[in-house]
N, C-alpha and C positions, 0 to 999 in steps of 0.2 A: 315758685314753680306752679304750673297750671296743669290740670288734667283735661285733655281734649278727648271728647267722646263723639265719634261719628255714628249716627244711627240711620237706619233705613228700613223700609218695609216694601213688600211687593206682592202683587196678585196677578197671576198670568191670565185669568179670565175674569176681569173686573166688571161686576154688575151689582148694583145696589139691591136689585130684586132677587138675584140668585148668587149669593156670596160663594166664592170658590176657594180652592186651596191657596193659602198665602203664607208668607214667612216674614219674620222680622229679625233684626240683628243689630248689634253694636260692636264697635271696636274701640278700645280705649288706649290712648298713648299719653305720654307727657308732652309738654309743649316743645321739648327738645328732641322728640321723635322716639323716645324709648317705649317699646311695646309693653303694655300692661296686661290686658285681658280681652276676651271676646265672649259673645254668647249668641246663639241663634235659636229661634223657636218656630214651630209650625203652627198654623191656626187656620180657621175658616173665617173668611171675612172679606171686606172690600179693601182697596188699596189704602184708604185713609185710616181704617182700623189697623192695618198692618204698620203703617207709619207711626201711629201712636204707640203701638205695642213695642216698637223698637225703642222709643223713648222710655217706656215703662220698664222694659227689661234692664236698661242701663240704670234707671233711677233705683230700682230694687237691688241692683248689684253693687251700688255705691258703698254701702256699709262694709260688705265683704272686701271690696277693693281697697278701702282705707285700712282695714285690718291686715290685709295681705301686704300692703306697702305702707307701714307706719310713718315713713319719711314724708308721705303725702298728706298727712292728717290735717294740715292747715292749708292745703292747696285749694284754690278756686276751681270751679268746674265750668267748662265751656262745651255746650252741645252744638254739634254741627250737623245740619240736616239739609237735604236737597229739596224738601217739600216746603214751598212757601206757606202753604196753609198751616202746617203744624208750627212753623217758626213764628208766624204772625199771631196765631192763637195763643201759643205759650208765652209770647211777649206781651199779650193783652192789647195788641194793635188792632186785631179784628175781633168782633163780637162772635160768640159761638151760639148759634140759634138752634142747632140740632141737639136734642136732649142726649142722644147717645154719645155724640162727640164731646158734649159738655161733661158728661160723666167720666169719659176717658181722660180728658185734660185735668179734671180735678183729682183723679186717682194718681196721675203723674205728679201733680203738685204736692199731694200728700206724701207720696214716697220720697220726693226730693226734700221736703221739709224734714222728714225723719232722718235723712242723712246728715243734716246739720251743716252743710257747706254752701257758700254763695254760688249761684249758678247763673249762666246766661245762655241764650239761644241765638245761633248765628246761621243764616242761610249760606250754603255753598253750592256751586254748580255740581252736576253729577260727576264731572271729571275729577273733582276733589273728594268724592265720596265712594271711590271705587272699591275699597276694602269691605265696607259694610254691604255694598251692593253685591259684591262677589259672594259674601257669606250668606246673604239671602238666597241667591241662586243655587249655591251648593246645598243649602238646606232643602230647597224644593226638589233638587235632583237626588236627595238622599245620600249625599257624599260627605256630610259632617254629622257628628253627634249633636243632637239638639237638646235644649233645656239643661245644658251643662255650662256652668261658669268656669272657664278654664284660663290658665295662664298663656296657653298657645292654642290655636285652632286644632281641634282633634278630628283627624280624618276617620271616617267610618270604615273599618275593616270588617266587612261582613255583618255590620250592625251589632257588634258585640263589645262589651267592656271586658277587661281581663278579670279573672277570678280574684286576683290580688286586690284590684281596685274595689270590687264589690265587697270583698271580705272586710276591708278597712272602712268602707262606707257603712255597712250594716252591722258589723261586729261579729257575724257568724255566717256560716254556710251549712245548710242542713239537708238539702234535697239529695236523695240517693243517686250516686253515679260514681264509678271508680275515678280516682284522681291519681296523678303521678305523685310519688313521694320520694324523698331522698333516703339515704341509708339509715338515718336516724328516725324515719317515720314521719317527717314533716311534709305536709301537703305542699306541692309546688305551684306557684302562680303560672298560668298558661301564657302570660305575656313576657315577663322578664326572666322566668325560670327560677327565681329565688323562692325560699319558703315564704308562705303567706305572711308570716309575721315580720319578714324583712323585705317585702315586695318593694321594688323601686319604681313601679309605674306611677304616673301622675295621680294624685289623690283626686277623686271626683267629689263634687258637691251636687246633691240632688235638688233640682229646681222645678220639679214637675208635679208638685203636690196638688195644685188646684186647676180647674178647667181654664183653658185659654180665654174663653169669653168673659170669665170673671177676672181675668188677668192673673198672671202667674204669682203665686205666693212664694216669696223668696225667703227660705230659711236654710242657711248654709249649715250642713251637718259636719261636726267635727270627725276627723278620721280616728278610728279606734283600732287598736291592734291587740291581739291576745298577748298576755304577759306571763301566762302560767304554762300549763301542759302543752305538748305538741298537738297541733290541730290537724288531723288527717281524715276527717269525715268525708265520705263521698259527696259529690256535688254535681248538679245538672245546671250548666250555665244558662241554657235557654229558659228554664223554669225560673231561675233566679232573676233573669232580666225582666220577665213578665211581672214579677213582684215590684220592680222599680218603676212601673208605670211609664215605660218608654225610655228608660235611661240610656240605652245604647242605640236608639233609632237614628 
């Protein structure tokens, strides 16, 4: 079996002298079409920087992807990209003369080497890269949560994660604000309605620790749940989201 990763990047006002809002994304599937994961990110830069960022996002996500799907631990990886420049540079067909682009390509290679799986790069026409392209545009439009490695694309409902997701991500919620509680005094998730310790919302992994221009540091956080006393402290969702450095944007 093979892992197929489509990557893309885009900038709506592309200028080397005045970099603008840009986005990058990847969508991963198996070669038989099974959906695996996706991620999108916002950044400031040119189109080429965004294209490389899409590759880097996927490269840094590979270890978590292989942990999530252990049956793919021995699978080869094929990157598919509609940017000839990126494909030819990553395949070492074209020399990289620009220092910034050289740095980006080497960071991608380093991340891929740490994943420990054989990989190849293949050019595909834009018509065959529609999912990654759509995810880039949704990110620029503010319609998906960015910097989150997810099993399915996460639509942005008001730019907020649920309190249950954040509770499991960070292990605690402490900012004062009344929360709904059940008859036993357990604080309830504002998404699924279950007590926080039994929240059924998708577990989030925070990927937004480092600045985009230094490329995202990928450190998947283990979900943590309280195992002892009922947790019913008040909590302010907007303040908690600010602490996550853009988790629900």
